C-alpha positions as CSV (number, residue, x, y, z in Angstrom):
1,X,-8.8,-1.0,-13.0
2,X,-7.2,1.7,-10.8
3,X,-9.5,3.4,-8.3
4,X,-9.2,6.5,-6.2
5,X,-11.6,6.9,-3.3
6,X,-12.3,8.6,0.0
7,X,-13.2,6.4,3.0
8,X,-16.9,6.4,1.9
9,X,-17.2,7.0,-1.9
10,X,-15.4,6.5,-5.2
11,X,-13.8,9.6,-6.8
12,X,-12.3,8.3,-10.0
13,X,-11.2,5.2,-11.8
14,X,-9.1,4.3,-14.9
15,X,-8.8,1.2,-17.1
16,X,-5.2,0.3,-18.0
17,X,-3.0,-2.4,-19.3
18,X,-0.3,-2.0,-16.6
19,X,-0.2,-0.6,-13.1
20,X,2.6,2.0,-13.7
21,X,3.2,5.7,-13.4
22,X,1.5,6.5,-16.7
23,X,-1.7,4.7,-15.6
24,X,-1.7,6.4,-12.2
25,X,-1.1,9.8,-13.8
26,X,-4.1,9.3,-16.0
27,X,-6.1,8.4,-12.9
28,X,-5.0,11.3,-10.7
29,X,-4.3,14.2,-13.1
30,X,-7.9,15.4,-13.2
31,X,-8.2,15.5,-9.4
32,X,-7.5,18.4,-7.1
33,X,-4.4,17.6,-5.0
34,X,-5.4,16.3,-1.5
35,X,-3.6,17.1,1.7
36,X,-2.9,13.5,2.4
37,X,-3.2,10.2,0.5
38,X,-3.0,6.5,1.5
39,X,-1.3,4.2,-1.0
40,X,-0.6,0.5,-1.0
41,X,3.1,1.0,-1.8
42,X,3.2,0.5,-5.6
43,X,6.0,2.5,-7.2
44,X,3.7,3.7,-10.0
45,X,1.4,5.4,-7.6
46,X,4.2,6.9,-5.6
47,X,5.9,8.3,-8.8
48,X,2.7,9.8,-10.1
49,X,1.8,11.4,-6.8
50,X,5.3,12.8,-6.4
51,X,5.1,14.4,-9.8
52,X,1.5,15.6,-9.8
53,X,1.0,16.4,-6.1
54,X,4.4,17.3,-4.7
55,X,3.0,18.8,-1.5
56,X,0.6,16.0,-0.7
57,X,1.6,13.9,2.3
58,X,1.8,10.1,1.8
59,X,0.7,7.5,4.2
60,X,1.7,3.9,3.3
61,X,-1.0,1.3,4.0
62,X,0.2,-0.4,7.2
63,X,-1.5,-3.7,6.3
64,X,0.4,-3.9,3.0
65,X,3.6,-3.2,4.8
66,X,2.8,-6.1,7.2
67,X,2.2,-8.4,4.2
68,X,5.5,-7.4,2.6
69,X,7.3,-8.3,5.9
70,X,5.4,-11.6,6.1
71,X,6.6,-12.6,2.6
72,X,10.1,-12.5,4.0
73,X,9.6,-13.9,7.5
74,X,6.5,-16.1,6.9
75,X,3.8,-16.0,9.4
76,X,5.7,-18.5,11.6
77,X,9.4,-17.4,11.6
78,X,11.8,-19.9,13.0
79,X,14.7,-17.6,14.1
80,X,14.6,-15.2,17.0
81,X,15.4,-12.4,14.6
82,X,12.6,-13.4,12.3
83,X,10.1,-13.6,15.2
84,X,11.2,-10.2,16.5
85,X,10.9,-8.3,13.3
86,X,7.6,-9.9,12.4
87,X,6.2,-9.0,15.8
88,X,7.3,-5.4,15.3
89,X,5.5,-5.4,11.9
90,X,2.3,-6.8,13.4
91,X,2.4,-4.1,16.1
92,X,2.2,-1.4,13.4
93,X,-1.6,-1.6,13.1
94,X,-1.9,-1.4,16.9
95,X,-0.5,2.1,17.0
96,X,-3.2,4.7,17.6
97,X,-1.3,7.6,19.3
98,X,1.9,9.6,18.7
99,X,3.2,8.2,21.9
100,X,2.7,4.6,20.8
101,X,4.3,5.5,17.5
102,X,7.4,6.7,19.3
103,X,7.5,3.5,21.3
104,X,7.2,1.5,18.1
105,X,10.1,3.4,16.5
106,X,12.2,2.7,19.6
107,X,11.6,-1.1,19.2
108,X,12.7,-0.9,15.6
109,X,15.9,0.9,16.6
110,X,16.4,-1.7,19.4
111,X,16.1,-4.5,16.8
112,X,18.8,-2.9,14.7
113,X,21.1,-2.6,17.7
114,X,20.6,-6.2,18.8
115,X,20.6,-7.9,15.4
116,X,22.8,-5.7,13.2
117,X,25.8,-8.0,13.2
118,X,23.4,-10.9,12.6
119,X,21.9,-9.1,9.5
120,X,25.4,-8.3,8.2
121,X,26.6,-11.9,8.2
122,X,27.5,-13.1,4.8
123,X,28.0,-16.5,3.2
124,X,30.2,-17.5,0.3
125,X,28.3,-19.5,-2.3
126,X,29.0,-20.7,-5.8
127,X,28.1,-18.1,-8.4
128,X,28.9,-20.2,-11.5
129,X,28.9,-24.0,-11.2
130,X,31.2,-24.5,-14.2
131,X,33.8,-21.8,-13.5
132,X,33.7,-22.2,-9.8
133,X,33.2,-18.4,-9.3
134,X,31.8,-17.5,-5.9
135,X,29.9,-14.6,-4.5
136,X,29.1,-13.1,-1.1
137,X,25.5,-13.1,-0.2
138,X,23.7,-12.1,3.1
139,X,23.2,-15.2,5.2
140,X,19.9,-13.9,6.7
141,X,18.8,-12.0,3.6
142,X,15.0,-12.3,4.3
143,X,15.3,-10.9,7.9
144,X,17.5,-8.1,6.6
145,X,15.0,-7.3,3.8
146,X,12.1,-7.3,6.3
147,X,13.9,-4.8,8.5
148,X,15.0,-2.6,5.6
149,X,11.3,-2.4,4.4
150,X,10.2,-1.1,7.8
151,X,13.2,1.2,8.2
152,X,12.8,2.7,4.7
153,X,9.1,3.4,5.2
154,X,9.8,5.0,8.6
155,X,12.7,7.2,7.3
156,X,10.6,8.4,4.4
157,X,7.9,9.5,6.8
158,X,5.3,7.1,5.4
159,X,4.2,5.2,8.5
160,X,2.6,7.7,10.8
161,X,1.4,10.6,8.6
162,X,-2.1,10.0,9.7
163,X,-1.1,10.7,13.3
164,X,0.6,14.0,12.4
165,X,-1.6,15.4,9.6
166,X,-0.8,18.5,7.6
167,X,-2.4,21.8,8.5
168,X,-5.8,22.2,7.0
169,X,-7.3,18.8,7.7
170,X,-10.9,19.4,8.7
171,X,-11.5,16.2,10.6
172,X,-8.3,14.3,11.7
173,X,-10.4,11.6,13.2
174,X,-11.4,10.4,9.8
175,X,-7.8,9.8,8.6
176,X,-6.9,6.3,7.8
177,X,-3.6,4.3,8.0
178,X,-4.7,1.6,5.6
179,X,-6.5,1.1,2.3
180,X,-9.0,-1.2,4.0
181,X,-11.9,1.1,3.1
182,X,-11.0,0.7,-0.6
183,X,-10.1,-3.0,-0.5
184,X,-13.2,-4.1,1.5
185,X,-15.7,-1.4,0.5
186,X,-15.0,-1.2,-3.2
187,X,-12.5,-3.7,-4.6
188,X,-14.1,-6.8,-2.9
189,X,-17.7,-6.2,-4.0
190,X,-16.5,-5.0,-7.4
191,X,-14.7,-8.4,-7.9
192,X,-17.8,-10.1,-6.8
193,X,-19.8,-8.1,-9.4
194,X,-17.4,-9.2,-12.1
195,X,-17.6,-12.8,-11.0
196,X,-21.4,-12.9,-11.0
197,X,-21.5,-11.5,-14.5
198,X,-18.5,-13.4,-15.9
199,X,-20.6,-14.7,-18.8
200,X,-20.9,-11.2,-20.3
201,X,-18.7,-10.2,-23.2
202,X,-15.7,-8.2,-22.1
203,X,-17.0,-4.9,-23.4
204,X,-20.3,-5.4,-21.5
205,X,-18.5,-6.4,-18.3
206,X,-16.6,-3.1,-18.5
207,X,-19.9,-1.2,-18.9
208,X,-21.4,-3.0,-15.9
209,X,-18.3,-2.2,-13.8
210,X,-18.3,1.4,-14.9
211,X,-22.0,1.7,-13.9
212,X,-21.3,0.0,-10.5
213,X,-18.5,2.5,-9.8
214,X,-20.5,5.5,-10.9
215,X,-23.2,4.6,-8.5
216,X,-20.6,4.5,-5.7
217,X,-19.5,8.2,-6.3
218,X,-20.5,10.9,-3.9
219,X,-23.6,12.2,-5.8
220,X,-24.6,10.0,-8.7
221,X,-27.5,11.0,-10.9
222,X,-30.5,8.8,-11.3
223,X,-29.7,5.9,-13.7
224,X,-33.1,6.1,-15.3
225,X,-32.7,9.8,-16.0
226,X,-29.3,9.2,-17.5
227,X,-30.6,6.4,-19.7
228,X,-33.4,8.7,-20.9
229,X,-30.9,11.3,-22.1
230,X,-29.1,8.8,-24.3
């Protein structure tokens, strides 16, 4: 189930077999292009938005970026470099002003200056046990990947779009830097809805979920009135 929402109501949803560009295209194509959209970082969503809404500004969910970094560093890094890049990632969600964003970017650049030679270190390892072939690999690949994730998101302009919104935004104060409103306000209770009705046949579960989502749209009609028209 793919869902598009504002910070306070559901806009659209789409059942699919895979979370890919085709599925996101089906979800987003009927909608009017927004000025700005927050995504969790999936390639399918990005590709669909880039094709359908080329002028829409993208904000990556900062919490998802932190999670991606944590997968590489763990929540308790042992090396100084790992601790430093994980701390920089954690500070992302503490940024609330353009000035703080500029300071965060400076810290990211400083990390690259201090640890560039460390991240570029390579180790020669066996590539094929039988033939004895060897290959060069980055010695500190996880730290390097964590840094590259942050650098890529920054260079693409995906980190602080919410602090520099495009012209035409009516209420900049309502802009979000995460998908928390969707995750906590829609996805979590929707999963609980499915869990509580897990004994229903699959097609009835889908109907129940469709109804739940419909009632979370901006102006749903009265369910009794809808049922009377069937």
